[in-house]
OpenMM code with the backbone's topology and positions (N, CA, C; nanometers):
from openmm import Vec3, app, unit

residues = "MET LYS ARG VAL ALA LEU VAL PHE SER PHE LEU ILE PHE GLY TRP PHE ILE VAL PHE ALA PRO TYR SER ASN ALA GLN ILE PRO SER GLY ARG ASP VAL VAL ALA PRO ALA ALA TYR ALA SER SER ASP PRO ALA ALA ARG ALA MET ASN LEU GLN ILE ALA VAL VAL LEU LYS ILE ARG SER GLY PHE HIS VAL ASN ALA ARG GLU VAL SER ALA ASP TYR LEU ILE PRO THR ASP LEU LYS GLY GLU ALA ALA ALA GLY PHE LYS PHE GLY GLU VAL GLY TYR PRO LYS GLY THR LEU GLN THR PHE ALA PHE SER LYS SER LYS PRO LEU ASN VAL TYR SER ASP SER VAL THR LEU PHE VAL PRO VAL SER VAL ALA ALA ASP ALA PRO ALA GLY GLU GLN TYR LEU VAL LEU LYS LEU ARG TYR GLN ALA CYS SER THR GLU ILE CYS LEU PRO PRO VAL THR LYS GLU VAL PRO VAL THR ILE THR ILE VAL GLU ASP ALA LYS SER ALA HIS PRO ALA HIS GLY GLU ILE PHE LYS GLN ALA ARG".split()
positions = [
    Vec3(4.5661, 20.3183, 0.8321),
    Vec3(4.5244, 20.2132, 0.7544),
    Vec3(4.3889, 20.1344, 0.8213),
    Vec3(4.3786, 20.1898, 0.9450),
    Vec3(4.2279, 20.1079, 1.0180),
    Vec3(4.0938, 20.2048, 0.8894),
    Vec3(4.1233, 20.3212, 0.8620),
    Vec3(4.0404, 20.3775, 0.7975),
    Vec3(4.0422, 20.3227, 0.6238),
    Vec3(4.1563, 20.2785, 0.5684),
    Vec3(4.1291, 20.2400, 0.4421),
    Vec3(4.0612, 20.0869, 0.4475),
    Vec3(4.0850, 20.0014, 0.5785),
    Vec3(3.9918, 19.8483, 0.5563),
    Vec3(3.8633, 19.9243, 0.5893),
    Vec3(3.8233, 20.0451, 0.6810),
    Vec3(3.7212, 20.0333, 0.6887),
    Vec3(3.6265, 20.0858, 0.5774),
    Vec3(3.7006, 20.1533, 0.4942),
    Vec3(3.6109, 20.1976, 0.3668),
    Vec3(3.6150, 20.0875, 0.2740),
    Vec3(3.7155, 20.0055, 0.2833),
    Vec3(3.7495, 19.8604, 0.1670),
    Vec3(3.5861, 19.7938, 0.2089),
    Vec3(3.5931, 19.7580, 0.3552),
    Vec3(3.4894, 19.7296, 0.3989),
    Vec3(3.3446, 19.7574, 0.3559),
    Vec3(3.3315, 19.8922, 0.3927),
    Vec3(3.2287, 19.9233, 0.3316),
    Vec3(3.1778, 19.9359, 0.1881),
    Vec3(3.2935, 19.9213, 0.0772),
    Vec3(3.2772, 19.9073, -0.0602),
    Vec3(3.2215, 19.7661, -0.0596),
    Vec3(3.2829, 19.6909, -0.0482),
    Vec3(3.2553, 19.5437, -0.0798),
    Vec3(3.0978, 19.5314, -0.0442),
    Vec3(3.1013, 19.5706, 0.0989),
    Vec3(2.9586, 19.5636, 0.1959),
    Vec3(2.8444, 19.6230, 0.0304),
    Vec3(2.8666, 19.7284, -0.0080),
    Vec3(2.7874, 19.7800, -0.0957),
    Vec3(2.7613, 19.7352, -0.2423),
    Vec3(2.8763, 19.6668, -0.2349),
    Vec3(2.8709, 19.5412, -0.3860),
    Vec3(2.7723, 19.4693, -0.3830),
    Vec3(2.8015, 19.4055, -0.2627),
    Vec3(2.7019, 19.2999, -0.2164),
    Vec3(2.5669, 19.3313, -0.2213),
    Vec3(2.5583, 19.4551, -0.1659),
    Vec3(2.4046, 19.5251, -0.1348),
    Vec3(2.3432, 19.4864, -0.2870),
    Vec3(2.3929, 19.6374, -0.3985),
    Vec3(2.3993, 19.6613, -0.5234),
    Vec3(2.4078, 19.5064, -0.6032),
    Vec3(2.5077, 19.3906, -0.6156),
    Vec3(2.4928, 19.3001, -0.7139),
    Vec3(2.4339, 19.1929, -0.6475),
    Vec3(2.4044, 19.1378, -0.5093),
    Vec3(2.3681, 19.0472, -0.4864),
    Vec3(2.2152, 18.9964, -0.5371),
    Vec3(2.1042, 19.0438, -0.5404),
    Vec3(2.0054, 19.0392, -0.6346),
    Vec3(2.0364, 18.9798, -0.7927),
    Vec3(2.1560, 19.0216, -0.8231),
    Vec3(2.1760, 18.9508, -1.0045),
    Vec3(2.2344, 18.7775, -0.9457),
    Vec3(2.3184, 18.7928, -0.8346),
    Vec3(2.3836, 18.6739, -0.8518),
    Vec3(2.2725, 18.5749, -0.8464),
    Vec3(2.1658, 18.5946, -0.7518),
    Vec3(2.1040, 18.4655, -0.7811),
    Vec3(1.9696, 18.4472, -0.9096),
    Vec3(1.9512, 18.5315, -0.9860),
    Vec3(1.9337, 18.5012, -1.1178),
    Vec3(1.9715, 18.4081, -1.2066),
    Vec3(1.9033, 18.3090, -1.2358),
    Vec3(1.9200, 18.1966, -1.3064),
    Vec3(1.8947, 18.1920, -1.4492),
    Vec3(2.0655, 18.1857, -1.5393),
    Vec3(1.9722, 18.2278, -1.6651),
    Vec3(1.9515, 18.0314, -1.7286),
    Vec3(1.8265, 18.0301, -1.7397),
    Vec3(1.7976, 17.9159, -1.8196),
    Vec3(1.8823, 17.8485, -1.9553),
    Vec3(1.8855, 17.7531, -1.9525),
    Vec3(1.9303, 17.6577, -2.0681),
    Vec3(1.8449, 17.6919, -2.1645),
    Vec3(1.8616, 17.6908, -2.2640),
    Vec3(1.8216, 17.6620, -2.3936),
    Vec3(1.7061, 17.5743, -2.4103),
    Vec3(1.7497, 17.4731, -2.3482),
    Vec3(1.7023, 17.3573, -2.3634),
    Vec3(1.5059, 17.3501, -2.3108),
    Vec3(1.5366, 17.4647, -2.1903),
    Vec3(1.4345, 17.4536, -2.0772),
    Vec3(1.3501, 17.5793, -2.1423),
    Vec3(1.4103, 17.6657, -2.2325),
    Vec3(1.3247, 17.7993, -2.2872),
    Vec3(1.1740, 17.7621, -2.3628),
    Vec3(1.2200, 17.6330, -2.4582),
    Vec3(1.0792, 17.5911, -2.5419),
    Vec3(1.0969, 17.4405, -2.5446),
    Vec3(0.9106, 17.4046, -2.5291),
    Vec3(0.8617, 17.2556, -2.5012),
    Vec3(0.8262, 17.2165, -2.6166),
    Vec3(0.8875, 17.1233, -2.6964),
    Vec3(0.8043, 17.1118, -2.8556),
    Vec3(0.7065, 16.9592, -2.8010),
    Vec3(0.6319, 16.9645, -2.8345),
    Vec3(0.5318, 16.8281, -2.8127),
    Vec3(0.4751, 16.7843, -2.9864),
    Vec3(0.4811, 16.6514, -3.0500),
    Vec3(0.4212, 16.6102, -3.1512),
    Vec3(0.2976, 16.5280, -3.1632),
    Vec3(0.2405, 16.5606, -3.2370),
    Vec3(0.0842, 16.5363, -3.2563),
    Vec3(0.0567, 16.4687, -3.4095),
    Vec3(0.0086, 16.3694, -3.4117),
    Vec3(-0.0438, 16.3178, -3.5396),
    Vec3(-0.1576, 16.3282, -3.5872),
    Vec3(-0.1682, 16.3637, -3.7067),
    Vec3(-0.3302, 16.4077, -3.7610),
    Vec3(-0.4075, 16.2724, -3.7572),
    Vec3(-0.3486, 16.1675, -3.7464),
    Vec3(-0.4356, 16.0501, -3.7729),
    Vec3(-0.3914, 15.9449, -3.6832),
    Vec3(-0.4819, 15.8824, -3.5945),
    Vec3(-0.4660, 15.7601, -3.4983),
    Vec3(-0.5746, 15.6827, -3.4943),
    Vec3(-0.5308, 15.5640, -3.5672),
    Vec3(-0.4276, 15.5193, -3.6037),
    Vec3(-0.4545, 15.5787, -3.7506),
    Vec3(-0.2960, 15.5479, -3.8179),
    Vec3(-0.3048, 15.5641, -3.9808),
    Vec3(-0.2744, 15.4604, -4.0081),
    Vec3(-0.3258, 15.4694, -4.1762),
    Vec3(-0.3234, 15.3568, -4.2307),
    Vec3(-0.1726, 15.3179, -4.3385),
    Vec3(-0.1556, 15.2230, -4.3934),
    Vec3(-0.0253, 15.2342, -4.4815),
    Vec3(-0.1232, 15.2576, -4.6251),
    Vec3(0.0157, 15.3401, -4.7019),
    Vec3(-0.0110, 15.3847, -4.7870),
    Vec3(-0.1560, 15.5101, -4.7832),
    Vec3(-0.1146, 15.5974, -4.6478),
    Vec3(-0.1656, 15.7140, -4.6227),
    Vec3(-0.0874, 15.8345, -4.6161),
    Vec3(-0.0961, 15.9609, -4.6327),
    Vec3(-0.0596, 16.0963, -4.5803),
    Vec3(-0.1384, 16.1577, -4.4505),
    Vec3(-0.0620, 16.1686, -4.3950),
    Vec3(-0.0948, 16.2355, -4.2918),
    Vec3(-0.0126, 16.3780, -4.2178),
    Vec3(-0.0399, 16.4228, -4.1180),
    Vec3(0.0131, 16.5746, -4.0978),
    Vec3(0.1158, 16.5179, -3.9234),
    Vec3(0.2444, 16.5592, -3.8990),
    Vec3(0.2719, 16.5567, -3.7534),
    Vec3(0.2664, 16.7154, -3.7449),
    Vec3(0.2063, 16.7543, -3.6384),
    Vec3(0.2253, 16.9358, -3.6067),
    Vec3(0.3259, 16.9242, -3.4853),
    Vec3(0.4176, 17.0220, -3.4850),
    Vec3(0.4961, 17.0010, -3.3567),
    Vec3(0.4725, 17.1659, -3.3086),
    Vec3(0.4263, 17.1497, -3.1551),
    Vec3(0.3734, 17.2665, -3.1125),
    Vec3(0.4842, 17.3086, -2.9814),
    Vec3(0.5324, 17.4606, -3.0193),
    Vec3(0.6418, 17.5050, -2.9418),
    Vec3(0.5604, 17.5643, -2.8596),
    Vec3(0.6059, 17.5376, -2.7204),
    Vec3(0.5610, 17.6531, -2.6394),
    Vec3(0.6874, 17.7177, -2.5887),
    Vec3(0.6704, 17.8821, -2.5909),
    Vec3(0.8020, 17.9048, -2.5709),
    Vec3(0.7868, 18.0098, -2.4179),
    Vec3(0.8713, 17.9702, -2.3561),
    Vec3(0.9099, 18.0366, -2.1929),
    Vec3(0.8378, 18.1872, -2.2335),
    Vec3(0.7952, 18.2451, -2.1470),
    Vec3(0.7676, 18.3846, -2.1337),
    Vec3(0.8828, 18.4766, -2.1134),
    Vec3(0.8811, 18.6094, -2.1871),
    Vec3(0.9937, 18.6437, -2.1840),
    Vec3(1.0942, 18.6170, -2.2750),
    Vec3(1.1012, 18.4784, -2.2992),
    Vec3(1.1941, 18.4766, -2.4086),
    Vec3(1.1192, 18.4373, -2.5895),
    Vec3(1.2165, 18.4420, -2.6839),
    Vec3(1.1501, 18.4293, -2.8059),
    Vec3(1.2742, 18.3486, -2.9202),
    Vec3(1.1784, 18.2825, -3.0446),
    Vec3(1.3197, 18.1966, -3.0762),
    Vec3(1.3479, 18.2901, -3.2263),
    Vec3(1.4087, 18.2923, -3.3269),
    Vec3(1.3760, 18.3083, -3.4527),
    Vec3(1.3164, 18.2705, -3.5583),
    Vec3(1.2394, 18.3856, -3.5877),
    Vec3(1.1723, 18.2637, -3.7036),
    Vec3(1.2293, 18.1838, -3.8125),
    Vec3(1.1518, 18.1387, -3.8754),
    Vec3(1.2320, 18.0014, -4.0244),
    Vec3(1.3347, 18.1149, -4.0719),
    Vec3(1.2225, 18.2266, -4.1318),
    Vec3(1.2786, 18.3119, -4.2340),
    Vec3(1.3454, 18.4465, -4.1426),
    Vec3(1.4805, 18.4249, -4.1155),
    Vec3(1.5375, 18.5023, -3.9815),
    Vec3(1.5584, 18.6752, -4.0825),
    Vec3(1.5691, 18.7579, -4.0022),
    Vec3(1.5734, 18.9233, -4.0496),
    Vec3(1.7004, 18.9387, -4.0730),
    Vec3(1.8421, 18.8637, -4.0623),
    Vec3(1.9604, 18.8984, -4.1021),
    Vec3(2.0384, 18.7572, -4.1143),
    Vec3(2.1903, 18.7846, -4.1689),
    Vec3(2.2233, 18.6434, -4.2035),
    Vec3(2.2803, 18.5909, -4.0901),
    Vec3(2.3228, 18.6436, -3.9808),
    Vec3(2.3789, 18.5908, -3.8760),
    Vec3(2.2694, 18.5301, -3.7634),
    Vec3(2.1667, 18.5706, -3.8094),
    Vec3(2.1056, 18.4570, -3.6976),
    Vec3(2.0575, 18.3059, -3.7507),
    Vec3(2.0170, 18.2783, -3.6172),
    Vec3(2.0038, 18.1127, -3.6313),
    Vec3(1.8311, 18.1036, -3.6754),
    Vec3(1.8014, 18.0184, -3.7597),
    Vec3(1.6593, 17.9905, -3.7609),
    Vec3(1.6022, 17.8667, -3.7488),
    Vec3(1.4777, 17.9090, -3.7086),
    Vec3(1.4287, 17.7455, -3.6244),
    Vec3(1.4408, 17.6809, -3.7546),
    Vec3(1.4472, 17.5589, -3.7195),
    Vec3(1.4865, 17.4386, -3.8341),
    Vec3(1.4222, 17.3166, -3.7565),
    Vec3(1.3206, 17.2641, -3.8350),
    Vec3(1.2952, 17.1056, -3.7933),
    Vec3(1.3079, 16.9876, -3.9392),
    Vec3(1.3305, 16.8734, -3.9050),
    Vec3(1.3647, 16.8158, -3.9745),
    Vec3(1.3355, 16.6553, -3.9339),
    Vec3(1.2926, 16.5574, -4.0117),
    Vec3(1.2713, 16.4696, -3.9690),
    Vec3(1.3746, 16.3059, -4.0073),
    Vec3(1.3855, 16.2037, -3.9105),
    Vec3(1.4805, 16.1184, -3.9248),
    Vec3(1.4548, 16.0199, -4.0081),
    Vec3(1.5435, 15.9646, -4.0780),
    Vec3(1.4559, 15.8512, -4.1977),
    Vec3(1.4237, 15.7470, -4.1207),
    Vec3(1.2818, 15.7028, -4.1358),
    Vec3(1.2566, 15.5823, -4.0757),
    Vec3(1.1965, 15.4818, -4.1888),
    Vec3(1.2246, 15.3729, -4.1886),
    Vec3(1.1308, 15.2652, -4.2626),
    Vec3(0.9963, 15.2836, -4.2921),
    Vec3(0.9741, 15.3172, -4.4271),
    Vec3(0.8109, 15.3099, -4.4604),
    Vec3(0.7254, 15.4569, -4.4039),
    Vec3(0.8309, 15.5468, -4.3981),
    Vec3(0.7681, 15.6707, -4.3614),
    Vec3(0.8579, 15.7779, -4.5141),
    Vec3(0.8158, 15.8767, -4.5300),
    Vec3(0.8803, 16.0013, -4.5982),
    Vec3(0.8237, 16.1338, -4.5317),
    Vec3(0.9226, 16.2376, -4.4940),
    Vec3(0.8818, 16.3402, -4.4682),
    Vec3(0.8730, 16.4510, -4.5562),
    Vec3(0.7994, 16.5276, -4.5964),
    Vec3(0.7604, 16.6260, -4.7098),
    Vec3(0.7817, 16.7628, -4.6170),
    Vec3(0.8096, 16.8824, -4.6824),
    Vec3(0.8972, 16.9889, -4.6480),
    Vec3(0.7742, 17.0341, -4.5319),
    Vec3(0.8653, 17.0765, -4.4600),
    Vec3(0.8058, 17.1221, -4.3177),
    Vec3(0.7258, 17.2779, -4.3888),
    Vec3(0.6173, 17.3134, -4.2685),
    Vec3(0.5300, 17.4184, -4.3132),
    Vec3(0.5704, 17.5175, -4.2035),
    Vec3(0.6470, 17.6051, -4.2023),
    Vec3(0.6685, 17.7096, -4.1268),
    Vec3(0.5726, 17.8453, -4.1217),
    Vec3(0.5341, 17.9071, -4.0066),
    Vec3(0.4525, 18.0022, -4.0160),
    Vec3(0.5340, 18.0945, -4.0188),
    Vec3(0.4439, 18.2162, -4.0447),
    Vec3(0.5287, 18.3579, -4.0609),
    Vec3(0.5738, 18.4278, -3.8874),
    Vec3(0.6736, 18.4296, -3.8613),
    Vec3(0.6603, 18.5149, -3.7950),
    Vec3(0.6328, 18.6751, -3.7558),
    Vec3(0.6590, 18.7027, -3.6290),
    Vec3(0.6118, 18.8387, -3.5914),
    Vec3(0.7578, 18.9493, -3.6117),
    Vec3(0.7325, 19.0697, -3.6573),
    Vec3(0.8924, 19.1608, -3.6510),
    Vec3(0.8235, 19.2170, -3.5001),
    Vec3(0.9797, 19.2199, -3.3997),
    Vec3(0.9524, 19.2717, -3.2641),
    Vec3(1.0965, 19.3736, -3.2951),
    Vec3(1.1180, 19.4507, -3.1887),
    Vec3(1.2403, 19.5269, -3.1888),
    Vec3(1.3000, 19.5206, -3.0262),
    Vec3(1.3803, 19.5013, -3.0013),
    Vec3(1.4559, 19.4626, -2.8786),
    Vec3(1.5621, 19.5523, -2.8666),
    Vec3(1.5846, 19.5780, -2.7498),
    Vec3(1.7190, 19.6615, -2.7247),
    Vec3(1.8618, 19.6885, -2.7636),
    Vec3(1.8570, 19.5307, -2.8084),
    Vec3(2.0120, 19.4769, -2.9104),
    Vec3(2.0048, 19.5127, -3.0589),
    Vec3(1.8716, 19.5461, -3.0760),
    Vec3(1.8145, 19.5438, -3.2211),
    Vec3(1.7401, 19.6822, -3.2615),
    Vec3(1.7867, 19.7626, -3.2233),
    Vec3(1.6565, 19.9041, -3.2189),
    Vec3(1.6575, 19.9293, -3.3402),
    Vec3(1.7508, 19.9015, -3.4490),
    Vec3(1.7560, 19.9749, -3.5769),
    Vec3(1.6896, 19.8870, -3.6764),
    Vec3(1.6774, 19.7857, -3.6344),
    Vec3(1.6013, 19.6659, -3.7568),
    Vec3(1.5405, 19.5667, -3.6726),
    Vec3(1.3770, 19.5653, -3.6948),
    Vec3(1.2722, 19.4348, -3.6372),
    Vec3(1.3545, 19.3247, -3.6550),
    Vec3(1.3339, 19.1990, -3.5793),
    Vec3(1.3605, 19.0947, -3.6180),
    Vec3(1.2348, 19.0041, -3.5960),
    Vec3(1.2357, 18.8565, -3.6902),
    Vec3(1.1719, 18.8008, -3.7267),
    Vec3(1.1119, 18.6876, -3.6235),
    Vec3(1.0327, 18.6861, -3.5515),
    Vec3(1.0630, 18.5779, -3.3973),
    Vec3(0.9391, 18.5138, -3.3829),
    Vec3(0.9693, 18.4123, -3.3266),
    Vec3(0.8310, 18.3366, -3.2778),
    Vec3(0.8345, 18.3617, -3.1593),
    Vec3(0.6775, 18.3655, -3.0504),
    Vec3(0.6981, 18.3982, -2.8971),
    Vec3(0.5519, 18.3495, -2.8544),
    Vec3(0.5800, 18.2605, -2.7566),
    Vec3(0.4689, 18.2242, -2.7000),
    Vec3(0.4320, 18.0868, -2.7061),
    Vec3(0.3553, 18.0679, -2.8447),
    Vec3(0.3304, 17.9316, -2.8791),
    Vec3(0.3451, 17.9284, -3.0193),
    Vec3(0.4106, 17.8353, -3.1220),
    Vec3(0.3620, 17.8237, -3.2719),
    Vec3(0.3803, 17.6790, -3.3036),
    Vec3(0.3194, 17.6798, -3.4346),
    Vec3(0.2655, 17.4801, -3.4430),
    Vec3(0.3734, 17.4940, -3.6145),
    Vec3(0.4302, 17.4025, -3.6209),
    Vec3(0.5077, 17.3650, -3.7521),
    Vec3(0.4497, 17.2390, -3.7952),
    Vec3(0.4542, 17.2180, -3.9474),
    Vec3(0.3527, 17.1319, -3.9571),
    Vec3(0.4290, 17.0416, -4.0718),
    Vec3(0.4338, 16.9072, -4.0848),
    Vec3(0.5329, 16.8089, -4.1530),
    Vec3(0.4695, 16.6793, -4.2089),
    Vec3(0.4283, 16.7327, -4.3613),
    Vec3(0.3201, 16.6143, -4.4148),
    Vec3(0.4369, 16.4889, -4.3813),
    Vec3(0.3578, 16.4022, -4.3690),
    Vec3(0.4256, 16.2406, -4.3778),
    Vec3(0.3679, 16.1699, -4.4966),
    Vec3(0.4300, 16.0739, -4.5239),
    Vec3(0.3958, 15.9759, -4.6751),
    Vec3(0.3989, 15.8391, -4.5932),
    Vec3(0.3187, 15.7684, -4.5567),
    Vec3(0.3308, 15.6151, -4.5084),
    Vec3(0.3279, 15.5086, -4.6335),
    Vec3(0.4263, 15.4868, -4.6454),
    Vec3(0.4547, 15.3639, -4.7659),
    Vec3(0.3553, 15.2429, -4.7441),
    Vec3(0.3364, 15.2143, -4.8713),
    Vec3(0.2112, 15.0668, -4.8716),
    Vec3(0.2841, 14.9632, -4.7948),
    Vec3(0.3911, 14.9310, -4.7567),
    Vec3(0.4745, 14.8306, -4.6592),
    Vec3(0.5346, 14.8847, -4.5548),
    Vec3(0.4861, 14.9978, -4.4761),
    Vec3(0.4992, 15.0415, -4.3600),
    Vec3(0.5130, 14.9497, -4.2678),
    Vec3(0.5531, 14.9150, -4.1354),
    Vec3(0.5346, 14.7816, -4.0664),
    Vec3(0.4197, 14.8650, -4.0073),
    Vec3(0.3285, 14.7424, -3.9367),
    Vec3(0.2361, 14.7926, -3.8611),
    Vec3(0.2740, 14.7948, -3.7338),
    Vec3(0.1504, 14.8685, -3.6647),
    Vec3(0.2020, 14.8785, -3.5182),
    Vec3(0.2726, 15.0128, -3.5313),
    Vec3(0.2843, 15.0025, -3.3672),
    Vec3(0.3230, 15.1458, -3.3289),
    Vec3(0.4369, 15.1512, -3.3735),
    Vec3(0.4836, 15.3088, -3.4516),
    Vec3(0.6119, 15.3350, -3.4778),
    Vec3(0.6649, 15.5045, -3.4273),
    Vec3(0.7861, 15.4546, -3.3642),
    Vec3(0.8195, 15.5783, -3.3125),
    Vec3(0.9606, 15.6487, -3.4035),
    Vec3(0.8781, 15.7740, -3.4582),
    Vec3(0.9842, 15.8665, -3.5345),
    Vec3(1.0131, 15.9546, -3.4577),
    Vec3(1.1526, 16.0055, -3.4924),
    Vec3(1.1801, 16.0865, -3.4419),
    Vec3(1.2552, 16.2363, -3.5315),
    Vec3(1.1803, 16.3647, -3.4744),
    Vec3(1.2250, 16.5254, -3.5565),
    Vec3(1.3336, 16.5565, -3.4649),
    Vec3(1.4158, 16.6512, -3.5333),
    Vec3(1.5196, 16.7040, -3.4801),
    Vec3(1.4567, 16.8689, -3.4873),
    Vec3(1.4699, 16.9189, -3.3980),
    Vec3(1.4295, 17.0606, -3.3619),
    Vec3(1.5442, 17.1243, -3.3384),
    Vec3(1.5785, 17.2726, -3.4108),
    Vec3(1.6952, 17.3405, -3.3819),
    Vec3(1.6596, 17.4887, -3.3930),
    Vec3(1.6870, 17.5220, -3.2847),
    Vec3(1.6700, 17.6700, -3.2215),
    Vec3(1.7298, 17.7519, -3.1602),
    Vec3(1.7421, 17.8736, -3.1569),
    Vec3(1.8021, 17.9758, -3.0679),
    Vec3(1.7247, 18.0710, -2.9705),
    Vec3(1.7101, 18.0507, -2.8355),
    Vec3(1.6601, 18.1148, -2.7751),
    Vec3(1.6900, 18.2568, -2.7430),
    Vec3(1.6286, 18.3581, -2.7242),
    Vec3(1.6671, 18.4928, -2.6917),
    Vec3(1.5730, 18.5367, -2.6222),
    Vec3(1.6347, 18.6013, -2.4869),
    Vec3(1.5623, 18.7200, -2.4084),
    Vec3(1.5859, 18.8985, -2.4640),
    Vec3(1.5292, 18.9817, -2.4074),
    Vec3(1.5451, 19.0855, -2.4688),
    Vec3(1.6792, 19.1821, -2.4414),
    Vec3(1.7765, 19.0700, -2.3454),
    Vec3(1.8926, 19.0888, -2.2818),
    Vec3(1.9809, 18.9989, -2.3644),
    Vec3(2.0078, 18.8548, -2.3674),
    Vec3(2.0789, 18.7609, -2.3755),
    Vec3(1.9973, 18.6883, -2.5064),
    Vec3(2.0921, 18.6210, -2.5637),
    Vec3(2.0821, 18.5246, -2.6663),
    Vec3(2.1620, 18.3844, -2.5835),
    Vec3(2.0785, 18.2800, -2.5792),
    Vec3(2.1395, 18.1693, -2.5411),
    Vec3(2.1956, 18.0450, -2.6299),
    Vec3(2.2983, 18.0073, -2.6251),
    Vec3(2.3654, 17.8883, -2.7673),
    Vec3(2.2557, 17.8225, -2.8169),
    Vec3(2.2904, 17.8144, -2.8975),
    Vec3(2.1931, 17.7128, -3.0036),
    Vec3(2.1621, 17.5611, -2.9535),
    Vec3(2.0450, 17.5476, -2.9531),
    Vec3(1.9873, 17.3971, -2.9178),
    Vec3(1.9354, 17.3244, -3.0364),
    Vec3(1.9702, 17.1504, -3.0485),
    Vec3(1.9116, 17.0619, -3.1043),
    Vec3(1.7979, 16.9850, -3.0389),
    Vec3(1.6648, 16.9920, -3.0171),
    Vec3(1.6221, 16.8922, -2.9278),
    Vec3(1.5551, 16.7575, -3.0330),
    Vec3(1.5584, 16.6718, -2.9738),
    Vec3(1.4745, 16.5226, -3.0406),
    Vec3(1.3402, 16.5584, -2.9823),
    Vec3(1.2215, 16.5492, -3.0653),
    Vec3(1.0572, 16.5372, -3.0714),
    Vec3(1.0548, 16.4141, -3.1002),
    Vec3(1.0073, 16.3468, -3.0556),
    Vec3(0.9390, 16.2219, -3.0752),
    Vec3(0.7490, 16.1981, -3.1006),
    Vec3(0.7919, 16.1187, -3.1660),
    Vec3(0.6237, 16.0865, -3.2214),
    Vec3(0.5983, 15.9364, -3.2315),
    Vec3(0.5044, 15.9107, -3.1875),
    Vec3(0.4453, 15.7410, -3.2143),
    Vec3(0.3118, 15.7780, -3.3241),
    Vec3(0.3162, 15.6680, -3.3945),
    Vec3(0.2193, 15.6835, -3.4581),
    Vec3(0.2019, 15.5313, -3.4937),
    Vec3(0.0637, 15.5005, -3.4998),
    Vec3(-0.0026, 15.3507, -3.4870),
    Vec3(0.0075, 15.3403, -3.6121),
    Vec3(0.0010, 15.2083, -3.7018),
    Vec3(0.0004, 15.2015, -3.8616),
    Vec3(-0.0902, 15.0735, -3.8378),
    Vec3(-0.1938, 15.0959, -3.9416),
    Vec3(-0.3118, 14.9822, -3.9256),
    Vec3(-0.3057, 14.9205, -4.1126),
    Vec3(-0.3278, 14.8236, -4.1319),
    Vec3(-0.3352, 14.8024, -4.2693),
    Vec3(-0.4426, 14.8307, -4.3521),
    Vec3(-0.5806, 14.8772, -4.2545),
    Vec3(-0.6902, 14.8713, -4.3286),
    Vec3(-0.7339, 15.0229, -4.3433),
    Vec3(-0.7557, 15.1181, -4.4554),
    Vec3(-0.7728, 15.3042, -4.4659),
    Vec3(-0.9088, 15.2803, -4.3637),
    Vec3(-0.9794, 15.2242, -4.3471),
    Vec3(-1.1306, 15.2040, -4.2719),
    Vec3(-1.0937, 15.1994, -4.1651),
    Vec3(-0.9987, 15.1822, -4.0723),
    Vec3(-0.9607, 15.1783, -3.9268),
    Vec3(-0.8967, 15.3165, -3.9167),
    Vec3(-0.8393, 15.3966, -3.9772),
    Vec3(-0.7622, 15.4895, -3.9561),
    Vec3(-0.8847, 15.6167, -3.9176),
    Vec3(-0.8295, 15.7205, -3.8393),
    Vec3(-0.9488, 15.8181, -3.7676),
    Vec3(-0.8451, 15.9604, -3.7554),
    Vec3(-0.9292, 16.0851, -3.7600),
    Vec3(-0.8762, 16.1649, -3.7962),
    Vec3(-0.8242, 16.1919, -3.6393),
    Vec3(-0.7604, 16.2506, -3.5788),
    Vec3(-0.6805, 16.3020, -3.4555),
    Vec3(-0.6340, 16.4179, -3.4337),
    Vec3(-0.7034, 16.5063, -3.2988),
    Vec3(-0.6163, 16.6165, -3.2800),
    Vec3(-0.6664, 16.7102, -3.3593),
    Vec3(-0.7983, 16.7371, -3.4054),
    Vec3(-0.8473, 16.8217, -3.5101),
    Vec3(-0.8548, 16.9774, -3.4918),
    Vec3(-0.8640, 17.0058, -3.3148),
    Vec3(-0.8374, 17.1546, -3.2894),
    Vec3(-0.7070, 17.1900, -3.3597),
    Vec3(-0.5860, 17.1204, -3.3681),
    Vec3(-0.4470, 17.1005, -3.3474),
    Vec3(-0.4436, 17.1441, -3.5313),
    Vec3(-0.5053, 17.0254, -3.6126),
    Vec3(-0.4652, 17.0532, -3.7657),
    Vec3(-0.5626, 17.1336, -3.8263),
    Vec3(-0.6680, 17.2051, -3.7362),
    Vec3(-0.7727, 17.3455, -3.8426),
    Vec3(-0.6640, 17.4119, -3.8715),
    Vec3(-0.6097, 17.4622, -3.8049),
    Vec3(-0.5071, 17.5633, -3.8489),
    Vec3(-0.4466, 17.5218, -4.0051),
    Vec3(-0.3418, 17.4096, -4.0298),
    Vec3(-0.3005, 17.3792, -4.1242),
    Vec3(-0.3793, 17.3890, -4.2315),
    Vec3(-0.4913, 17.3640, -4.2457),
    Vec3(-0.5989, 17.4269, -4.3628),
    Vec3(-0.6091, 17.5250, -4.4554),
] * unit.nanometer
topology = app.Topology()
chain = topology.addChain("A")
for resn in residues:
    res = topology.addResidue(resn, chain)
    for name in ("N", "CA", "C"):
        topology.addAtom(name, app.Element.getBySymbol(name[0]), res)
C-alpha cells in the first residue's frame, strides 16, 4: 500500500512538473486582442461636406482576425457598421485585402486574414443641417481573433469618434494626412 501511495505521489508530482507552466498561460479576451482607434479626415468638418473615418485596428502579435472576404463560409468576417446619427450618413466601408496564411488547423486551405495593423475606411456625408459643435459618432466593429492554436469567441466593440462640425466650409481643415493617404 505504501508503494502505491509513493507511485501515485510521483505521478501527481510529475503531472504538476509537466503541466504547471501551461496553467499560468493566460488566454486573452478577444476584446484585448484588437485595439481599434478612429480618425476623421477633417477637423473640423463643415456642414454639407463629405469626409472619411479611418478605423485603425492594431492586432496583438501572435493573433489574426478573419478578413472581410473570408476563405470559408463558417468563418466570421471582420465587419464595421456606423450607428445612425442625426445629420450624418455612413457610406459603404472600404476593407483592404487580407493576406493568405496557413495555420496548423487549416493546412489544406490558406485563410484570408488581417494581422499586425489594418485600416478600414468609412465615407461619411455631413448633412447641411447637421448640428454644429462636437458630435459623437459610434461605429461597431465585429471580429473573431485567432492564434495559431485557438479561436476566441467573436467580439463586437464600440469604436467612438468625435467630429467637430462648423458652418463654414472655409473653416474645415484636412487632418491625419498620414492615415488618409492610404485611401487614395
